[in-house]
GUFIFI-932133 format. One record per residue (C-alpha): x, y, z; residue number from 1; residue in three letters. Coordinates in Angstrom, 1 decimal. Layout:
BEGIN
NODE     east    north       up   kolke   filum
NODE        X        Y        Z     NUM     ALA
...
//
This chain:
BEGIN
NODE     east    north       up   kolke   filum
NODE     66.1     34.8    -87.8       1     MET
NODE     64.3     37.8    -86.3       2     ASN
NODE     63.2     38.3    -82.7       3     GLY
NODE     59.7     36.9    -83.2       4     TRP
NODE     61.0     33.7    -84.9       5     GLN
NODE     63.5     33.1    -82.1       6     ARG
NODE     60.7     33.5    -79.5       7     ARG
NODE     58.5     31.0    -81.4       8     VAL
NODE     61.3     28.4    -81.6       9     VAL
NODE     62.1     28.9    -78.0      10     GLY
NODE     58.4     28.4    -77.0      11     TYR
NODE     58.1     25.2    -79.0      12     PHE
NODE     61.3     23.8    -77.5      13     LEU
NODE     59.9     24.6    -74.0      14     LEU
NODE     56.6     23.0    -74.9      15     LEU
NODE     58.3     19.8    -76.1      16     CYS
NODE     60.3     19.5    -73.0      17     LEU
NODE     57.2     20.1    -70.8      18     ALA
NODE     55.3     17.4    -72.7      19     LEU
NODE     58.0     14.8    -72.5      20     VAL
NODE     58.9     15.6    -68.9      21     GLY
NODE     55.3     15.5    -67.7      22     THR
NODE     54.6     12.2    -69.6      23     ALA
NODE     57.6     10.5    -68.0      24     LEU
NODE     56.7     11.8    -64.5      25     ALA
NODE     53.1     10.7    -65.0      26     TYR
NODE     54.2      7.2    -66.1      27     ARG
NODE     56.4      6.9    -63.0      28     TRP
NODE     53.8      8.2    -60.6      29     GLY
NODE     51.0      5.9    -61.9      30     MET
NODE     53.2      2.9    -61.4      31     ALA
NODE     54.6      4.0    -58.1      32     THR
NODE     51.6      5.5    -56.3      33     TYR
NODE     48.6      4.1    -58.1      34     GLU
NODE     49.8      0.6    -59.1      35     GLY
NODE     48.6      1.1    -62.6      36     ARG
NODE     51.6      1.0    -65.0      37     PRO
NODE     51.2      3.0    -68.2      38     GLN
NODE     53.1      2.9    -71.5      39     THR
NODE     55.0      6.1    -72.6      40     PHE
NODE     52.5      6.7    -75.4      41     LEU
NODE     49.6      6.4    -73.0      42     ASP
NODE     51.3      8.9    -70.7      43     SER
NODE     52.0     11.2    -73.5      44     LEU
NODE     48.4     11.0    -74.7      45     GLN
NODE     47.3     11.9    -71.2      46     PHE
NODE     49.7     14.9    -71.1      47     THR
NODE     48.5     16.3    -74.4      48     VAL
NODE     44.9     15.9    -73.4      49     GLU
NODE     45.6     17.7    -70.2      50     MET
NODE     47.6     20.5    -71.7      51     PHE
NODE     45.0     21.1    -74.4      52     THR
NODE     42.1     20.7    -72.0      53     THR
NODE     40.4     18.2    -74.2      54     THR
NODE     39.9     15.8    -71.3      55     GLY
NODE     41.7     12.9    -69.6      56     PHE
NODE     38.8     11.1    -67.8      57     GLY
NODE     40.1      7.6    -68.8      58     GLY
NODE     42.5      7.5    -65.9      59     ASP
NODE     40.4      9.2    -63.3      60     ALA
NODE     40.0      9.0    -60.4      61     PRO
NODE     43.4      9.1    -58.6      62     TRP
NODE     43.5      7.9    -55.1      63     HIS
NODE     46.9      8.7    -53.8      64     SER
NODE     47.5     12.3    -52.5      65     PRO
NODE     50.8     12.4    -54.5      66     GLN
NODE     49.1     11.9    -57.8      67     MET
NODE     46.3     14.2    -56.9      68     GLN
NODE     48.9     17.0    -56.2      69     ALA
NODE     50.7     16.1    -59.4      70     PHE
NODE     47.5     16.5    -61.5      71     ILE
NODE     46.8     19.9    -59.9      72     VAL
NODE     50.3     21.2    -60.6      73     VAL
NODE     50.5     19.9    -64.2      74     THR
NODE     47.0     21.2    -64.9      75     ASP
NODE     48.2     24.7    -63.9      76     LEU
NODE     51.3     24.2    -66.0      77     LEU
NODE     49.2     23.3    -69.0      78     GLY
NODE     47.1     26.4    -68.6      79     MET
NODE     50.2     28.6    -68.3      80     ALA
NODE     51.7     27.1    -71.5      81     LEU
NODE     48.4     27.7    -73.3      82     LEU
NODE     48.1     31.3    -72.1      83     VAL
NODE     51.8     31.9    -73.0      84     GLY
NODE     51.1     30.8    -76.6      85     ALA
NODE     48.9     33.8    -77.1      86     LEU
NODE     51.5     36.6    -77.0      87     PRO
NODE     54.3     34.5    -78.4      88     VAL
NODE     52.6     32.7    -81.3      89     VAL
NODE     48.9     33.6    -81.9      90     ALA
NODE     49.1     37.4    -81.5      91     THR
NODE     52.1     37.9    -83.9      92     PRO
NODE     50.5     35.5    -86.4      93     LEU
NODE     47.2     37.5    -86.3      94     LEU
NODE     49.0     40.8    -86.5      95     GLU
NODE     50.9     39.6    -89.5      96     ALA
NODE     47.7     38.4    -91.2      97     ALA
NODE     45.9     41.7    -90.8      98     PHE
NODE     48.9     44.1    -91.1      99     THR
NODE     49.9     45.5    -94.5     100     GLU
NODE     53.4     44.6    -95.4     101     THR
NODE     55.6     47.1    -97.2     102     ALA
NODE     56.8     46.0   -100.7     103     PRO
NODE     60.4     45.3   -101.4     104     THR
NODE     60.5     47.2   -104.7     105     ALA
NODE     58.8     50.3   -106.1     106     LEU
NODE     55.9     49.6   -108.4     107     GLU
NODE     56.2     50.1   -112.2     108     ASN
NODE     55.0     53.4   -113.6     109     GLY
NODE     56.5     55.6   -110.9     110     VAL
NODE     59.1     58.0   -112.3     111     GLU
NODE     60.3     61.5   -111.6     112     GLY
NODE     60.1     60.7   -107.9     113     HIS
NODE     62.3     61.7   -105.0     114     VAL
NODE     64.0     58.9   -103.1     115     ILE
NODE     64.2     59.5    -99.3     116     LEU
NODE     66.8     57.2    -97.7     117     CYS
NODE     65.0     56.2    -94.5     118     SER
NODE     62.3     58.1    -92.6     119     TYR
NODE     63.2     60.7    -90.0     120     THR
NODE     61.3     63.5    -88.3     121     THR
NODE     63.3     65.9    -90.5     122     ARG
NODE     61.9     64.1    -93.6     123     ALA
NODE     58.3     64.9    -92.6     124     GLU
NODE     58.6     68.6    -93.6     125     VAL
NODE     60.2     67.7    -96.9     126     LEU
NODE     57.4     65.1    -97.6     127     ILE
NODE     54.8     67.7    -96.9     128     GLU
NODE     56.5     70.1    -99.4     129     GLU
NODE     56.7     67.3   -102.0     130     LEU
NODE     53.0     66.4   -101.6     131     GLU
NODE     52.0     70.1   -102.0     132     ALA
NODE     53.7     70.1   -105.3     133     HIS
NODE     52.4     66.7   -106.4     134     ASP
NODE     56.0     65.4   -106.6     135     VAL
NODE     56.0     61.6   -105.9     136     PRO
NODE     58.4     60.2   -103.4     137     TYR
NODE     59.5     56.8   -102.0     138     VAL
NODE     61.0     56.1    -98.6     139     VAL
NODE     63.7     53.4    -98.6     140     VAL
NODE     63.6     51.9    -95.1     141     GLU
NODE     65.6     48.9    -94.0     142     SER
NODE     63.8     48.2    -90.8     143     ASP
NODE     60.9     45.8    -91.4     144     ARG
NODE     58.6     46.9    -88.6     145     GLU
NODE     59.2     50.6    -89.4     146     ARG
NODE     58.6     50.1    -93.1     147     ALA
NODE     55.4     48.2    -92.5     148     ASP
NODE     54.2     51.0    -90.1     149     GLU
NODE     54.9     53.7    -92.7     150     LEU
NODE     53.2     51.7    -95.4     151     TYR
NODE     50.2     51.3    -93.2     152     GLY
NODE     50.1     55.0    -92.6     153     ASP
NODE     49.8     55.6    -96.3     154     GLY
NODE     53.4     56.5    -97.3     155     HIS
NODE     55.0     55.1   -100.4     156     ARG
NODE     57.7     53.0    -98.9     157     VAL
NODE     59.8     50.0    -99.8     158     ILE
NODE     61.7     47.7    -97.4     159     ARG
NODE     65.3     47.8    -98.6     160     ALA
NODE     68.8     48.8    -97.6     161     ASP
NODE     69.5     52.4    -98.9     162     PRO
NODE     73.2     51.7    -98.7     163     GLU
NODE     73.1     48.9   -101.2     164     SER
NODE     72.9     48.9   -104.9     165     ALA
NODE     70.1     46.4   -104.8     166     GLU
NODE     68.0     48.7   -102.5     167     GLY
NODE     68.5     51.7   -104.7     168     LEU
NODE     67.8     49.7   -107.8     169     THR
NODE     64.5     48.5   -106.1     170     ALA
NODE     63.7     52.2   -105.6     171     ALA
NODE     64.2     52.8   -109.4     172     ARG
NODE     67.0     55.3   -108.9     173     LEU
NODE     67.7     55.6   -112.6     174     ALA
NODE     64.1     56.9   -113.2     175     GLU
NODE     64.1     59.2   -110.1     176     SER
NODE     64.2     63.0   -109.9     177     ARG
NODE     66.7     63.1   -107.0     178     ALA
NODE     67.9     61.2   -103.9     179     LEU
NODE     68.1     62.7   -100.4     180     VAL
NODE     70.3     61.1    -97.8     181     ALA
NODE     69.7     62.2    -94.2     182     ASP
NODE     70.7     59.4    -91.7     183     LEU
NODE     74.2     60.0    -90.3     184     SER
NODE     77.3     61.5    -91.8     185     ASP
NODE     79.0     58.2    -92.5     186     GLN
NODE     75.9     56.4    -93.7     187     VAL
NODE     75.0     59.3    -95.9     188     ASP
NODE     78.4     59.2    -97.6     189     ALA
NODE     78.0     55.4    -98.2     190     SER
NODE     74.6     56.1    -99.8     191     ILE
NODE     76.0     58.8   -102.0     192     VAL
NODE     78.8     56.4   -103.2     193     LEU
NODE     76.2     53.6   -104.0     194     ALA
NODE     73.9     56.1   -105.8     195     ALA
NODE     76.6     57.6   -108.0     196     LYS
NODE     77.8     54.1   -108.9     197     GLU
NODE     74.4     53.3   -110.3     198     LEU
NODE     73.2     56.6   -111.8     199     ALA
NODE     75.8     59.3   -112.2     200     GLU
NODE     73.3     61.8   -113.6     201     ASP
NODE     70.7     61.7   -110.8     202     VAL
NODE     71.1     64.6   -108.4     203     PRO
NODE     72.0     63.6   -104.8     204     VAL
NODE     71.4     65.8   -101.8     205     VAL
NODE     73.3     64.9    -98.6     206     SER
NODE     72.6     66.4    -95.2     207     VAL
NODE     75.5     66.6    -92.8     208     VAL
NODE     75.5     67.1    -89.1     209     ASP
NODE     79.2     68.2    -88.9     210     ASP
NODE     80.0     70.8    -91.5     211     PRO
NODE     83.7     69.8    -91.3     212     ASP
NODE     82.8     66.6    -93.1     213     LEU
NODE     81.1     68.3    -96.0     214     GLU
NODE     84.1     68.0    -98.3     215     ARG
NODE     84.0     64.2    -97.9     216     TYR
NODE     80.4     64.0    -99.1     217     HIS
NODE     81.4     66.1   -102.1     218     ARG
NODE     84.3     63.8   -102.8     219     LEU
NODE     81.8     60.9   -102.6     220     ALA
NODE     79.8     62.6   -105.4     221     GLY
NODE     77.0     64.5   -103.7     222     ALA
NODE     75.7     67.3   -105.9     223     ASP
NODE     74.3     69.3   -102.9     224     HIS
NODE     75.6     69.1    -99.3     225     VAL
NODE     73.3     70.8    -96.8     226     LEU
NODE     74.5     71.8    -93.3     227     SER
NODE     71.4     73.0    -91.4     228     PRO
NODE     72.9     73.2    -87.9     229     ARG
NODE     75.2     76.2    -88.5     230     PRO
NODE     72.3     77.9    -90.3     231     LEU
NODE     70.1     77.2    -87.3     232     LEU
NODE     72.8     78.6    -85.0     233     GLY
NODE     73.0     81.8    -87.1     234     ARG
NODE     69.3     82.2    -86.9     235     GLY
NODE     69.3     81.9    -83.1     236     LEU
NODE     72.3     84.3    -82.8     237     ALA
NODE     70.5     86.9    -84.9     238     ALA
NODE     67.8     87.0    -82.3     239     LYS
NODE     70.4     87.7    -79.6     240     VAL
NODE     72.1     90.5    -81.5     241     THR
NODE     68.8     92.1    -82.3     242     THR
NODE     67.8     91.8    -78.6     243     ALA
NODE     70.9     93.6    -77.4     244     LEU
NODE     71.4     96.3    -80.0     245     ARG
NODE     69.2     98.7    -81.9     246     THR
NODE     70.6     97.5    -85.2     247     GLU
NODE     68.9     94.6    -86.9     248     ILE
NODE     71.2     92.1    -88.7     249     ASP
NODE     68.8     89.4    -89.9     250     GLU
NODE     66.5     90.8    -92.6     251     THR
NODE     65.2     89.5    -95.9     252     ILE
NODE     65.8     91.9    -98.8     253     THR
NODE     62.9     92.4   -101.2     254     ILE
NODE     63.6     94.9   -103.9     255     GLY
NODE     65.9     97.9   -103.3     256     ASP
NODE     64.4     99.2   -100.1     257     ASP
NODE     61.9     96.8    -98.6     258     LEU
NODE     63.1     94.5    -95.8     259     ARG
NODE     61.3     91.7    -93.9     260     LEU
NODE     62.2     90.9    -90.3     261     ALA
NODE     61.0     89.2    -87.1     262     GLU
NODE     61.2     91.4    -84.1     263     VAL
NODE     60.5     90.3    -80.5     264     SER
NODE     58.8     92.5    -77.9     265     VAL
NODE     61.2     92.5    -74.9     266     ARG
NODE     60.4     92.6    -71.2     267     HIS
NODE     60.2     96.2    -70.0     268     GLY
NODE     59.7     97.7    -73.4     269     SER
NODE     57.1    100.4    -73.9     270     ASP
NODE     55.1     98.1    -76.2     271     LEU
NODE     54.8     95.3    -73.6     272     ALA
NODE     51.2     95.1    -72.4     273     GLY
NODE     49.8     97.4    -75.0     274     GLU
NODE     47.4     96.3    -77.8     275     THR
NODE     48.5     96.4    -81.4     276     LEU
NODE     46.2     99.3    -82.0     277     GLY
NODE     47.5    101.3    -79.0     278     GLU
NODE     51.1    100.7    -79.9     279     SER
NODE     51.0    103.0    -82.9     280     GLY
NODE     53.7    100.9    -84.5     281     ILE
NODE     52.7    102.0    -88.0     282     ARG
NODE     52.6    105.6    -87.1     283     GLU
NODE     55.7    105.7    -84.9     284     ARG
NODE     58.1    103.4    -86.9     285     ALA
NODE     56.5    103.4    -90.3     286     GLY
NODE     56.6     99.6    -90.7     287     VAL
NODE     53.8     97.3    -91.8     288     ASN
NODE     52.8     94.4    -89.4     289     VAL
NODE     52.5     91.4    -91.7     290     VAL
NODE     51.7     89.0    -88.8     291     GLY
NODE     52.6     88.1    -85.3     292     ALA
NODE     53.5     85.1    -83.2     293     TRP
NODE     51.6     84.9    -79.9     294     PHE
NODE     52.9     82.1    -77.6     295     GLN
NODE     54.2     80.2    -80.7     296     GLY
NODE     50.9     80.6    -82.7     297     GLU
NODE     51.1     82.6    -85.9     298     PHE
NODE     48.3     85.1    -86.6     299     ASP
NODE     48.4     86.3    -90.2     300     ALA
NODE     45.9     89.0    -89.5     301     SER
NODE     46.4     90.1    -85.9     302     PRO
NODE     43.5     92.2    -84.5     303     SER
NODE     44.1     95.7    -83.3     304     PRO
NODE     42.9     94.5    -79.9     305     ASP
NODE     45.6     91.8    -79.7     306     ALA
NODE     47.9     92.4    -76.7     307     THR
NODE     51.6     92.5    -77.3     308     LEU
NODE     52.9     90.5    -74.3     309     GLU
NODE     56.6     90.0    -73.6     310     ARG
NODE     57.9     87.5    -76.1     311     GLY
NODE     55.4     88.4    -78.9     312     THR
NODE     57.3     88.1    -82.2     313     VAL
NODE     56.2     90.7    -84.8     314     LEU
NODE     56.7     89.9    -88.5     315     LEU
NODE     57.1     93.3    -90.1     316     VAL
NODE     58.2     94.9    -93.4     317     SER
NODE     59.8     98.3    -94.0     318     GLY
NODE     63.0    100.1    -94.8     319     ARG
NODE     66.1     99.5    -92.7     320     SER
NODE     65.7    102.7    -90.8     321     ASP
NODE     62.0    101.9    -90.0     322     GLN
NODE     62.9     98.5    -88.8     323     LEU
NODE     65.6     99.9    -86.5     324     GLU
NODE     63.1    102.4    -85.0     325     ARG
NODE     60.8     99.4    -84.3     326     LEU
NODE     63.7     97.5    -82.6     327     VAL
NODE     64.3    100.5    -80.4     328     GLY
NODE     60.6    100.5    -79.4     329     MET
NODE     60.6     96.8    -78.5     330     THR
NODE     63.6     97.1    -76.2     331     HIS
NODE     63.5     97.7    -72.5     332     SER
NODE     63.5    101.4    -71.6     333     SER
NODE     66.5    100.7    -69.3     334     VAL
NODE     69.1     98.5    -71.2     335     ARG
NODE     72.0     97.1    -69.3     336     ARG
NODE     75.3     96.2    -70.9     337     PHE
NODE     77.9     94.2    -69.0     338     SER
NODE     80.0     91.0    -69.6     339     PRO
NODE     78.1     87.7    -69.2     340     GLY
NODE     74.6     89.1    -70.1     341     ARG
NODE     74.1     86.3    -72.5     342     THR
NODE     74.3     82.6    -71.6     343     VAL
NODE     74.7     79.8    -74.2     344     ILE
NODE     73.5     76.5    -72.8     345     ALA
NODE     75.0     73.7    -74.9     346     GLY
NODE     78.2     73.8    -76.9     347     TYR
NODE     77.6     71.5    -79.8     348     GLY
NODE     77.5     72.5    -83.4     349     GLN
NODE     74.6     74.9    -82.9     350     VAL
NODE     76.0     76.4    -79.7     351     GLY
NODE     79.5     76.9    -81.3     352     ARG
NODE     77.9     78.7    -84.2     353     THR
NODE     76.0     81.0    -81.9     354     VAL
NODE     79.2     81.8    -80.0     355     ALA
NODE     81.1     82.6    -83.2     356     ALA
NODE     78.3     84.9    -84.3     357     GLU
NODE     78.3     86.7    -81.0     358     LEU
NODE     82.1     87.0    -81.1     359     ASP
NODE     81.8     88.7    -84.5     360     GLU
NODE     79.2     91.0    -83.2     361     ALA
NODE     81.2     91.9    -80.1     362     GLY
NODE     78.6     90.6    -77.6     363     ILE
NODE     80.0     88.9    -74.5     364     PRO
NODE     78.6     85.6    -73.4     365     TYR
NODE     79.0     82.7    -71.0     366     THR
NODE     79.0     79.1    -72.2     367     VAL
NODE     77.5     76.2    -70.1     368     VAL
NODE     78.0     72.6    -71.1     369     ASP
NODE     78.2     69.2    -69.4     370     ARG
NODE     81.6     68.5    -71.0     371     THR
NODE     84.7     70.5    -70.2     372     ASP
NODE     86.3     71.8    -73.4     373     ALA
NODE     87.9     74.8    -74.8     374     GLU
NODE     85.4     77.6    -74.9     375     GLY
NODE     83.2     76.2    -72.1     376     VAL
NODE     83.1     78.6    -69.1     377     ASP
NODE     80.8     76.7    -66.7     378     VAL
NODE     80.8     72.8    -66.7     379     VAL
NODE     77.5     71.4    -65.5     380     GLY
NODE     74.0     70.5    -66.3     381     ASP
NODE     71.9     73.3    -67.8     382     ALA
NODE     68.8     71.9    -66.2     383     THR
NODE     70.2     72.3    -62.7     384     GLU
NODE     69.7     75.6    -60.9     385     SER
NODE     73.2     75.4    -59.2     386     GLU
NODE     74.9     75.3    -62.6     387     THR
NODE     72.8     78.3    -63.9     388     LEU
NODE     73.5     80.2    -60.8     389     SER
NODE     77.2     79.8    -61.4     390     GLU
NODE     76.7     81.2    -64.9     391     ALA
NODE     75.0     84.3    -63.4     392     GLY
NODE     71.6     83.4    -64.7     393     ILE
NODE     69.8     86.0    -62.5     394     THR
NODE     71.7     88.9    -64.2     395     GLU
NODE     71.4     87.9    -67.9     396     VAL
NODE     69.4     89.5    -70.7     397     ASP
NODE     69.3     86.6    -73.1     398     THR
NODE     69.7     82.8    -72.8     399     VAL
NODE     70.3     80.6    -75.8     400     VAL
NODE     69.3     77.0    -75.2     401     ILE
NODE     71.2     74.9    -77.8     402     ALA
NODE     70.9     71.4    -76.3     403     LEU
NODE     70.7     68.3    -78.5     404     PRO
NODE     67.7     66.7    -76.8     405     ASP
NODE     64.2     68.2    -77.0     406     ASP
NODE     63.0     66.9    -73.7     407     THR
NODE     66.1     68.3    -72.0     408     THR
NODE     65.5     71.6    -73.8     409     THR
NODE     61.9     71.8    -72.5     410     GLU
NODE     63.0     71.2    -68.9     411     PHE
NODE     65.9     73.6    -69.2     412     ALA
NODE     63.5     76.3    -70.5     413     THR
NODE     61.3     75.7    -67.4     414     LEU
NODE     64.3     76.1    -65.0     415     VAL
NODE     65.7     79.1    -66.8     416     VAL
NODE     62.3     80.9    -66.9     417     ARG
NODE     61.9     80.3    -63.1     418     ASP
NODE     65.4     81.5    -62.4     419     ALA
NODE     65.4     84.5    -64.8     420     ALA
NODE     61.8     85.7    -65.3     421     PRO
NODE     62.8     88.7    -67.3     422     ASP
NODE     65.4     87.1    -69.6     423     ALA
NODE     64.7     86.4    -73.3     424     GLU
NODE     65.0     82.7    -74.0     425     ILE
NODE     65.9     81.6    -77.5     426     VAL
NODE     65.8     77.9    -78.1     427     ALA
NODE     66.4     75.2    -80.7     428     ARG
NODE     64.5     71.9    -81.0     429     VAL
NODE     65.0     69.0    -83.3     430     ASP
NODE     61.4     68.0    -84.0     431     GLU
NODE     58.8     70.5    -85.2     432     HIS
NODE     56.2     68.9    -83.0     433     ALA
NODE     58.1     70.1    -79.9     434     ASN
NODE     58.1     73.8    -80.9     435     VAL
NODE     54.7     74.5    -79.2     436     SER
NODE     55.7     72.7    -76.0     437     LYS
NODE     58.9     74.7    -75.7     438     THR
NODE     57.0     77.9    -76.1     439     TYR
NODE     54.6     76.7    -73.4     440     ARG
NODE     57.7     76.1    -71.2     441     ALA
NODE     58.5     79.7    -71.4     442     GLY
NODE     60.7     80.3    -74.5     443     ALA
NODE     60.4     83.5    -76.4     444     ASP
NODE     61.7     82.3    -79.7     445     TYR
NODE     62.0     78.7    -81.0     446     VAL
NODE     63.6     77.3    -84.2     447     LEU
NODE     63.2     73.7    -85.3     448     SER
NODE     66.0     71.8    -87.0     449     LEU
NODE     63.5     69.6    -88.8     450     ALA
NODE     61.9     72.7    -90.3     451     THR
NODE     65.2     74.2    -91.4     452     VAL
NODE     66.4     70.9    -92.9     453     THR
NODE     63.1     70.3    -94.8     454     GLY
NODE     63.1     73.8    -96.2     455     ARG
NODE     66.7     73.6    -97.3     456     MET
NODE     66.0     70.2    -99.0     457     SER
NODE     62.8     71.5   -100.7     458     ALA
NODE     64.7     74.5   -102.0     459     ALA
NODE     67.1     72.2   -103.8     460     ARG
NODE     64.5     69.8   -105.2     461     LEU
NODE     61.5     71.9   -106.3     462     LEU
NODE     61.8     73.9   -109.5     463     GLU
NODE     60.2     77.3   -109.9     464     GLY
NODE     60.4     77.9   -106.2     465     ARG
NODE     63.0     80.4   -104.9     466     ASP
NODE     63.2     80.2   -101.1     467     VAL
NODE     64.5     83.5    -99.8     468     LEU
NODE     64.9     82.4    -96.2     469     ALA
NODE     64.8     79.1    -94.3     470     VAL
NODE     66.1     80.0    -90.8     471     GLU
NODE     63.0     81.9    -89.6     472     GLY
NODE     59.7     80.9    -88.0     473     GLN
NODE     58.0     81.7    -91.3     474     VAL
NODE     58.9     80.9    -94.9     475     GLU
NODE     59.5     83.5    -97.7     476     VAL
NODE     59.4     82.3   -101.3     477     VAL
NODE     59.4     83.9   -104.7     478     ARG
NODE     57.3     82.1   -107.3     479     LEU
NODE     54.9     82.4   -110.1     480     GLU
NODE     51.1     81.9   -109.5     481     ALA
NODE     49.5     81.1   -112.9     482     PRO
NODE     46.0     80.7   -111.4     483     ARG
NODE     46.1     84.3   -110.2     484     LEU
NODE     46.8     85.8   -113.6     485     VAL
NODE     44.1     88.3   -114.6     486     GLY
NODE     42.8     88.6   -111.0     487     ARG
NODE     43.4     91.3   -108.4     488     THR
NODE     44.7     90.7   -104.9     489     LEU
NODE     41.3     91.7   -103.5     490     GLY
NODE     39.5     89.2   -105.7     491     GLU
NODE     41.9     86.4   -104.7     492     ALA
NODE     41.6     87.0   -101.0     493     ASP
NODE     45.0     85.4   -100.5     494     ILE
NODE     45.4     86.1    -96.8     495     ARG
NODE     41.9     84.9    -96.0     496     GLY
NODE     42.3     81.7    -98.0     497     ARG
NODE     45.9     80.8    -97.1     498     THR
NODE     47.1     82.9    -94.2     499     GLY
NODE     49.9     84.2    -96.5     500     CYS
NODE     50.8     87.8    -97.5     501     THR
NODE     52.0     89.0   -100.8     502     VAL
NODE     54.9     91.4   -100.0     503     LEU
NODE     55.9     92.3   -103.5     504     ALA
NODE     55.4     91.6   -107.2     505     ILE
NODE     58.4     91.3   -109.4     506     GLU
NODE     57.4     92.3   -113.0     507     ARG
NODE     60.2     92.5   -115.6     508     ASP
NODE     62.9     94.6   -113.9     509     ASP
NODE     60.6     96.3   -111.5     510     ASP
NODE     59.7     95.4   -107.9     511     VAL
NODE     56.2     96.5   -106.9     512     ILE
NODE     55.9     96.9   -103.1     513     THR
NODE     53.1     99.5   -103.0     514     GLU
NODE     50.0     97.3   -103.5     515     MET
NODE     46.3     97.4   -102.8     516     GLY
NODE     43.2     95.3   -103.3     517     PRO
NODE     43.0     96.5   -106.9     518     ASP
NODE     46.6     95.5   -107.8     519     THR
NODE     46.3     92.9   -110.6     520     GLY
NODE     48.5     89.9   -111.4     521     ILE
NODE     49.9     89.7   -114.9     522     GLU
NODE     51.5     86.8   -116.8     523     ARG
NODE     55.1     86.1   -115.9     524     ASP
NODE     54.8     88.0   -112.6     525     ASP
NODE     56.7     86.6   -109.7     526     GLU
NODE     55.2     87.0   -106.3     527     LEU
NODE     57.1     87.3   -103.0     528     VAL
NODE     55.0     85.5   -100.5     529     VAL
NODE     55.4     85.1    -96.7     530     VAL
NODE     53.6     82.7    -94.4     531     GLY
NODE     53.9     79.6    -92.2     532     THR
NODE     55.0     76.4    -93.9     533     ASP
NODE     51.4     75.2    -93.9     534     ASP
NODE     50.3     78.5    -95.3     535     GLY
NODE     52.8     78.5    -98.1     536     ILE
NODE     51.9     74.9    -99.1     537     ARG
NODE     48.2     76.0    -99.1     538     THR
NODE     49.1     78.9   -101.3     539     PHE
NODE     51.0     76.7   -103.7     540     GLU
NODE     48.2     74.2   -104.0     541     ARG
NODE     45.6     76.9   -104.6     542     ALA
NODE     47.5     79.2   -107.0     543     PHE
NODE     50.5     77.4   -108.5     544     THR
//
């Protein structure tokens, strides 16, 4: 019995007690104060007529003040019970009548689909990727209300238990393309066991929060075990190492010489405050500006008049030496190096990964966490200025916010930005929808766990799509584009139509990086394309 059913039963029990109690009281009152004895059935009839407001004039008028007061009180009681029936009984019944109900089994004719075990914010990115490639999917959701809501929103969903053989059978596991489990580490292992018992040959992708548990998921039978949190931590750490050194660690290799990297404009650098045209980046460093992030918004074709404010992230391509020259240009003209210049707020899986990467790079740091543990330097709340002051926040160059809650991350970003206006803030969030808010709070670089997880899952599930990097703000893929064969890059207007940029063309054993509007696309060419997630999906829909 669900909550609504319990409320209905409770209401009707209360109603029956009110009817019987009022009828007995009325019978006694009529005999005692009015001198007009009534049978119980007559009294019950009076009570029903009064509660339903259908009339009770047969016994009126009443002469005693006691019965007059009784009629007033019971009349109000009847109205209260009538009004109470609306939210308890009538409204749920009407909602059920007009609300679409999710089915309990996948319809016939669907095959080659991806089964998503429950719906999470991290599944949203993967669903968008699947839809862009016309790959069908079904969400297996055990919660009735959640399943009905998703079904009403247009998702293909069934109401079933993803841990049970019956639920996976209802999702037609044997005819599916793959199964993705991303609920919790223990539940995911249970889903893997159930799936492999039913269909040994169907690939199963399991997402783990704790990489130490990865081996158990493989023992359960998972074909691919994804651990996005350490990858997210490495992506954040790479921004710290690049910010504090002239070397650049995180690049995407394209061909023998070409590299792609994201480089932030630091406070106090010669570029801060200049326009893109005035900066002379192309002439001074030799790199090509592919795009730029301004306050969290990606511009695939930044204007020469665009101002490079502190925190602007440039997406550039070039040789390693050219990228390092650009990194030197983006740094402050006076760089300070001393212990404690980096603060890591949050020492969970992501924070520990950042700390390990900084240890390997030889960069000192201070760890702040609410829980006292080995490796934590300051115990306290990262949203409180007193805790940050103890960590030396006013003297830091970089702050990594690796907190597990997005709302807390946003508030911590506000506090850190107020306490350290010149520090570079690198933050992680769980939900992609909160990226823009964290930028608005003052962060210089934000990575989303949902985006990284969705990209990792899509890379495993989608054929003919080689994802070169998943831990950046943009996506880089290598793929064929049959609809571009026989056309030039200028004719296709790829950047104008999709916001993406073709960085290279891989043809046979050659990698073509020197391209222009007249460069043509030939059969079997593989294009290396960079863009936002939405841009890449638009490119794939248009050209693949």
